[in-house]
DONUMI-617368 format. One record per residue: x, y, z of N, C-alpha, C in turn; residue in one letter. Coordinates in pm, whole numbers, padded with zeros to 5 digits, always signed. Layout:
N
XYZXYZXYZA...
This chain:
247
-02390+01478-02439-02409+01375-02338-02502+01427-02229X-02606+01349-02193-02702+01393-02093-02640+01389-01955X-02704+01457-01859-02654+01462-01722-02647+01324-01657X-02754+01238-01667-02744+01104-01607-02631+01021-01667X-02615+01029-01798-02508+00953-01865-02372+01001-01817X-02357+01132-01803-02230+01189-01758-02202+01149-01614X-02306+01150-01531-02291+01114-01390-02244+00969-01376X-02306+00879-01453-02268+00738-01444-02130+00714-01505X-02094+00792-01605-01959+00779-01662-01854+00816-01557X-01880+00923-01483-01787+00963-01376-01782+00856-01268X-01898+00800-01234-01904+00694-01133-01823+00573-01177X-01837+00533-01303-01758+00420-01354-01608+00449-01342X-01569+00570-01379-01427+00607-01372-01377+00601-01228X-01458+00652-01135-01420+00650-00994-01409+00506-00943X-01500+00420-00988-01495+00279-00946-01371+00210-01001X-01336+00237-01127-01214+00177-01184-01092+00223-01107X-01089+00350-01073-00976+00404-00996-00965+00335-00861X-01080+00307-00801-01082+00241-00670-01065+00089-00682X-01059+00037-00806-01042-00106-00826-01166-00188-00797X-01283-00127-00810-01410-00195-00781-01476-00238-00912X-01496-00369-00929-01559-00421-01050-01710-00431-01029X-01783-00457-01140-01928-00477-01130-01958-00597-01038X-01876-00702-01050-01898-00821-00968-01881-00790-00820X-01776-00715-00788-01752-00679-00648-01866-00592-00596X-01911-00497-00678-02019-00408-00637-02147-00487-00615X-02176-00582-00706-02298-00663-00695-02300-00739-00563X-02186-00796-00523-02179-00870-00397-02203-00779-00277X-02154-00655-00286-02165-00563-00173-02306-00508-00155X-02384-00499-00263-02519-00442-00251-02628-00548-00266X-02587-00676-00274-02684-00785-00277-02761-00796-00406X-02696-00771-00518-02758-00785-00649-02674-00877-00735X-02732-00925-00845-02654-01005-00939-02568-00912-01024X-02460-00966-01075-02372-00885-01160-02445-00837-01284X-02531-00922-01341-02605-00884-01462-02702-00769-01432X-02761-00769-01314-02854-00663-01275-02780-00530-01260X-02660-00536-01204-02580-00415-01188-02542-00360-01325X-02499-00447-01414-02462-00402-01548-02581-00341-01620X-02699-00404-01604-02819-00353-01668-02857-00216-01610X-02838-00199-01480-02871-00073-01414-02782+00040-01469X-02655+00011-01486-02564+00111-01542-02595+00135-01690X-02630+00026-01763-02657+00039-01905-02783+00118-01934X-02884+00110-01847-03009+00182-01867-02995+00331-01835X-02887+00366-01764-02859+00506-01730-02976+00571-01657X-03038+00492-01568-03152+00542-01491-03132+00496-01347X-03090+00589-01261-03055+00552-01124-03107+00659-01029X-03177+00617-00926-03229+00711-00827-03114+00765-00743X-03141+00875-00676-03038+00936-00591-03002+00844-00475X-03101+00775-00420-03073+00683-00309-02988+00565-00356X-03014+00516-00477-02933+00407-00532-02791+00455-00558X-02778+00577-00611-02645+00633-00634-02567+00642-00504X-02633+00689-00398-02568+00700-00268-02526+00562-00216X-02613+00461-00238-02581+00325-00193-02459+00271-00266X-02453+00292-00398-02341+00241-00478-02212+00313-00439X-02219+00442-00422-02100+00518-00383-02045+00467-00250X-02135+00443-00154-02093+00395-00023-02031+00256-00034X-02095+00168-00112-02044+00031-00128-01910+00029-00201X-01890+00121-00295-01766+00124-00372-01657+00204-00302X-01692+00271-00192-01592+00352-00122-01556+00478-00198X-01653+00526-00278-01632+00647-00359-01719+00759-00302X-01660+00870-00258-01741+00980-00205-01840+01030-00310X-01968+01036-00272-02070+01080-00366-02046+01223-00412X-01993+01308-00322-01967+01447-00361-01860+01455-00469X-01766+01358-00471-01665+01356-00576-01727+01322-00712X-01825+01232-00710-01894+01195-00834-01974+01314-00887X-02047+01379-00799-02128+01494-00840-02040+01608-00890X-01930+01632-00819-01839+01739-00859-01772+01706-00992X-01735+01580-01009-01671+01538-01133-01764+01554-01252X-01892+01522-01232-01990+01538-01340-02010+01685-01373X-02013+01769-01268-02030+01912-01291-01911+01970-01365X-01790+01926-01328-01669+01978-01392-01658+01932-01537X-01714+01814-01566-01705+01759-01701-01816+01809-01794X-01914+01878-01738-02024+01929-01820-01971+02034-01917X-01996+02019-02047-01946+02118-02143-01995+02258-02110X-01905+02354-02117-01939+02493-02090-01904+02578-02211X-01975+02686-02224-01955+02773-02340-01863+02888-02305X-01789+02937-02404-01700+03051-02383-01769+03183-02412X-01889+03178-02470-01962+03301-02503-02111+03270-02513X-02192+03372-02493-02336+03358-02510-02372+03384-02656X-02493+03350-02692-02539+03379-02827-02589+03523-02834X-02609+03570-02955-02662+03705-02974-02799+03718-02906X-02882+03616-02918-03015+03618-02857-03005+03626-02704X-02912+03550-02647-02895+03552-02502-02850+03689-02453X-02754+03749-02523-02707+03880-02481-02817+03985-02491X-02896+03978-02597-03008+04074-02611-03107+04056-02497X-03130+03932-02457-03224+03905-02348-03174+03963-02217X-03043+03961-02195-02987+04018-02072-03013+04168-02062X-03016+04234-02177-03036+04379-02178-03183+04418-02178X-03271+04320-02194-03414+04351-02202-03475+04380-02066X-03410+04333-01959-03459+04353-01823-03362+04444-01750X-03410+04546-01680-03320+04643-01615-03219+04582-01519X-03256+04472-01452-03169+04417-01350-03102+04286-01390X-03138+04231-01506-03089+04098-01543-02939+04100-01573X-02892+04204-01641-02749+04213-01670-02670+04226-01541X-02722+04303-01446-02657+04317-01316-02643+04182-01249X-02750+04104-01246-02744+03973-01182-02650+03880-01256X-02649+03887-01389-02559+03803-01467-02413+03835-01433X-02382+03963-01422-02244+04003-01390-02208+03958-01249X-02304+03967-01156-02281+03919-01021-02252+03768-01021X-02328+03693-01100-02307+03549-01108-02171+03517-01169X-02133+03592-01272-02001+03570-01333-01890+03598-01233X-01918+03684-01136-01823+03712-01029-01840+03621-00909X-01926+03518-00922-01949+03417-00818-02008+03477-00690X-02091+03580-00705-02159+03636-00590-02269+03541-00543X-02293+03538-00412-02408+03467-00359-02527+03562-00357X-02647+03505-00341-02766+03589-00330-02753+03682-00210X-02693+03631-00102-02674+03713+00017-02588+03835-00012X-02484+03816-00091-02396+03928-00127-02470+04030-00214X-02552+03982-00304-02629+04072-00390-02726+04154-00306X-02794+04089-00212-02893+04157-00128-02829+04261-00038X-02709+04233+00010-02643+04328+00100-02584+04446+00024X-02572+04433-00108-02507+04537-00188-02607+04622-00265X-02710+04557-00323-02801+04629-00412-02943+04632-00357X-03018+04730-00402-03154+04750-00355-03249+04657-00430X-03234+04529-00405-03319+04425-00462-03375+04341-00350X-03495+04289-00369-03554+04199-00270-03515+04056-00302X-03531+03968-00205-03498+03827-00229-03585+03766-00339X-03718+03793-00341-03800+03740-00452-03751+03791-00588X-03707+03918-00595-03656+03971-00721-03529+03897-00763X-03441+03870-00667-03317+03798-00698-03347+03657-00748X-03441+03591-00683-03477+03454-00723-03535+03454-00864X-03619+03554-00893-03677+03565-01026-03568+03586-01131X-03470+03668-01100-03360+03695-01193-03275+03571-01214X-03248+03497-01106-03172+03373-01118-03247+03271-01203X-03378+03263-01184-03459+03170-01264-03452+03206-01412X-03452+03336-01442-03444+03379-01582-03306+03348-01640X-03202+03365-01561-03067+03330-01607-03055+03180-01630X-03124+03102-01548-03127+02957-01568-03198+02925-01700X-03309+02992-01724-03385+02969-01849-03302+03005-01971X-03220+03110-01958-03137+03154-02070-03012+03067-02088X-02985+02981-01991-02869+02893-02003-02740+02955-01955X-02749+03064-01878-02628+03127-01824-02581+03054-01699X-02678+03011-01616-02648+02937-01494-02738+02815-01485X-02705+02726-01395-02794+02616-01357-02834+02641-01213X-02961+02675-01192-03009+02710-01059-03026+02583-00976X-02976+02590-00852-02979+02475-00762-03060+02509-00637X-03089+02411-00551-03165+02439-00429-03096+02546-00342X-03176+02611-00259-03130+02714-00166-03068+02833-00240X-03116+02856-00360-03073+02972-00440-02924+02970-00474X-02866+02852-00477-02728+02839-00523-02732+02811-00674X-02619+02823-00739-02617+02806-00884-02479+02759-00929X-02476+02707-01051-02350+02671-01117-02347+02741-01251X-02234+02804-01281-02221+02872-01409-02219+02771-01524X-02286+02806-01632-02281+02725-01753-02185+02783-01856X-02104+02877-01812-02001+02934-01899-01865+02901-01840X-01764+02898-01925-01630+02857-01884-01552+02972-01823X-01435+02939-01768-01347+03043-01713-01293+03135-01823X-01302+03088-01949-01255+03170-02061-01368+03254-02120X-01479+03268-02047-01594+03340-02099-01561+03484-02133X-01620+03531-02243-01610+03672-02280-01737+03711-02354X-01772+03840-02345-01888+03888-02418-01858+03888-02567X-01961+03878-02648-01943+03876-02793-01872+04004-02839X-01766+03990-02917-01698+04109-02970-01797+04196-03048X-01808+04321-03007-01899+04416-03070-02044+04371-03061X-02074+04288-02960-02211+04241-02940-02291+04339-02856X-02415+04304-02823-02503+04395-02750-02448+04439-02615X-02391+04346-02538-02342+04382-02405-02219+04471-02416X-02128+04434-02505-02009+04517-02525-02047+04658-02572X-02146+04666-02659-02193+04796-02706-02256+04875-02592X-02330+04807-02506-02391+04872-02390-02283+04930-02299X-02177+04854-02275-02069+04903-02191-02002+05026-02253X-01982+05020-02384-01920+05135-02451-02006+05260-02438X-02137+05242-02453-02229+05356-02452-02252+05413-02313X-02252+05324-02212-02298+05368-02080-02195+05353-01968X-02095+05270-01985-02007+05240-01872-01866+05295-01886X-01812+05296-02007-01670+05330-02022-01640+05472-01977X-01720+05569-02022-01692+05707-01983-01710+05727-01833X-01809+05661-01774-01830+05669-01630-01712+05608-01555X-01663+05498-01605-01551+05429-01540-01424+05515-01543X-01393+05571-01658-01268+05646-01672-01279+05790-01622X-01395+05829-01571-01409+05963-01515-01344+05974-01377X-01310+05861-01317-01244+05862-01186-01099+05903-01195X-01040+05932-01078-00900+05977-01074-00801+05862-01072X-00845+05743-01035-00758+05625-01022-00643+05652-00924X-00669+05736-00824-00566+05773-00728-00589+05712-00590X-00698+05637-00575-00729+05579-00445-00643+05458-00414X-00652+05413-00288-00577+05294-00246-00623+05173-00327X-00528+05099-00382-00562+04981-00461-00612+05013-00600X-00589+05136-00649-00632+05175-00783-00512+05207-00871X-00526+05185-00999-00419+05221-01093-00476+05234-01232X-00414+05315-01313-00452+05331-01453-00325+05331-01537X-00319+05240-01632-00201+05227-01717-00242+05235-01863X-00163+05304-01941-00181+05306-02086-00043+05289-02146X-00010+05169-02186+00127+05134-02224+00134+05093-02370X+00185+05177-02457+00200+05139-02599+00322+05050-02620X+00315+04963-02717+00427+04875-02749+00410+04823-02891X+00520+04785-02954+00516+04723-03086+00551+04576-03067X+00454+04490-03096+00468+04348-03068+00439+04264-03191X+00495+04145-03193+00457+04047-03295+00323+03986-03253X+00256+03920-03346+00129+03857-03316+00144+03750-03207X+00248+03664-03211+00264+03566-03103+00281+03632-02966X+00354+03743-02961+00371+03812-02833+00240+03870-02785X+00162+03925-02879+00031+03981-02841-00061+03870-02788X-00057+03754-02852-00140+03642-02807-00095+03592-02671X+00036+03595-02646+00088+03555-02515+00036+03650-02407X+00034+03778-02437-00013+03876-02340-00162+03858-02312X-00240+03827-02415-00383+03800-02394-00401+03683-02297X-00317+03581-02310-00322+03468-02218-00293+03512-02075X-00198+03604-02058-00165+03655-01924-00282+03736-01868X-00349+03810-01954-00465+03889-01910-00575+03795-01862X-00596+03685-01933-00697+03588-01891-00659+03525-01758X-00530+03504-01734-00485+03454-01606-00513+03556-01495X-00494+03683-01528-00523+03790-01432-00670+03789-01393X-00758+03767-01492-00901+03759-01463-00930+03643-01368X-00862+03531-01388-00878+03418-01299-00829+03449-01158X-00722+03525-01149-00669+03564-01018-00767+03657-00946X-00830+03747-01021-00930+03835-00962-01047+03753-00906X-01092+03653-00980-01200+03567-00934-01159+03492-00807X-01032+03449-00800-00984+03377-00681-00983+03467-00558X-00935+03590-00574-00931+03683-00462-01072+03719-00416X-01160+03739-00514-01300+03769-00480-01361+03655-00399X-01334+03533-00443-01389+03416-00374-01333+03407-00233X-01203+03431-00218-01140+03421-00087-01186+03528+00010X-01218+03646-00039-01258+03757+00048-01406+03753+00084X-01480+03656+00031-01623+03647+00062-01647+03625+00210X-01551+03565+00280-01570+03536+00422-01550+03659+00510X-01498+03767+00454-01476+03889+00531-01607+03963+00554X-01608+04048+00656-01727+04129+00684-01749+04228+00571X-01876+04266+00544-01903+04361+00436-01823+04490+00446X-01800+04538+00568-01725+04662+00586-01579+04651+00550X-01528+04528+00538-01386+04506+00505-01365+04487+00355X-01474+04500+00277-01464+04481+00133-01521+04603+00061X-01471+04628-00058-01522+04737-00140-01538+04686-00283X-01617+04756-00361-01639+04713-00499-01531+04764-00592X-01453+04674-00649-01350+04708-00746-01387+04646-00881X-01350+04711-00988-01378+04660-01122-01252+04667-01207X-01217+04553-01266-01103+04547-01358-01157+04561-01500X-01117+04665-01568-01158+04688-01707-01033+04683-01792X-01020+04580-01873-00899+04560-01951-00933+04559-02099X-00859+04634-02175-00871+04630-02320-00732+04620-02382X-00719+04540-02483-00589+04524-02548-00615+04507-02697X-00569+04602-02779-00598+04595-02922-00490+04671-02999X-00488+04647-03128-00402+04723-03217-00465+04861-03235X-00399+04965-03182-00463+05097-03179-00357+05206-03161X-00385+05320-03218-00306+05440-03194-00402+05558-03187X-00381+05647-03091-00464+05765-03075-00466+05842-03207X-00587+05877-03254-00603+05939-03386-00520+06066-03400X-00508+06143-03290-00430+06267-03296-00282+06239-03320X-00236+06122-03269-00097+06084-03291-00078+06030-03433X-00176+05955-03482-00170+05902-03618-00159+06015-03720X-00228+06126-03693-00226+06241-03784-00086+06303-03793X-00002+06277-03695+00134+06334-03695+00235+06242-03760X+00191+06123-03802+00284+06028-03863+00333+06078-03999X+00449+06033-04036+00498+06057-04174+00408+05980-04269X+00388+06033-04386+00295+05974-04481+00327+05829-04511X+00456+05793-04520+00492+05658-04558+00466+05557-04444X+00440+05602-04321+00417+05509-04209+00270+05502-04167X+00185+05580-04236+00043+05577-04197-00025+05449-04242X
């Protein structure tokens, strides 16, 4: 479904909720009912006309725009080509990760040694790749869902394994607000799937806290990274100690 079609579909829904018919709308904006129906049917409406209809129908225009944005299909993963493209530019993966964390351009500039033109160029490339939808004033909307994850064993995941995991776990995890857990358990598949759902909820909670703390001064915030892995696994040295019948 195209963006104009989706926008008008949301507008129709909002009008029905408000109890506004095509006939009522036509009377309020000085048009015939048939002209209003034709305007909606052609799915071609200027921004000024949309604002006029929203005002006449008593429907906040921002609710229509937000509803269309929320209803836009989003992907849970990028393609192999998209992930490879992120790794082709030294700073593109960094900007993509910042966007996935809902960082503003201002936050990126205050944190990393990038210029504003460089940030804009990176955002434009992410828009071209379909990761974000770039909006005026260097704002953006993610084109990926809250359930987004990198491709299993894909280019980005491989990059993290090669370059990030050892660096991440080299820390002591003894600082304020830090922890390291390695908890073995024997679970059924349904229980394991339930835990994965809880982990995804935790990721959503991290995004909420990050969003809420954006209003704090830079000195009151620090960079934290949640790295979570959950898989069927046993340390090879422990597996070697198993009885033959349980290997």
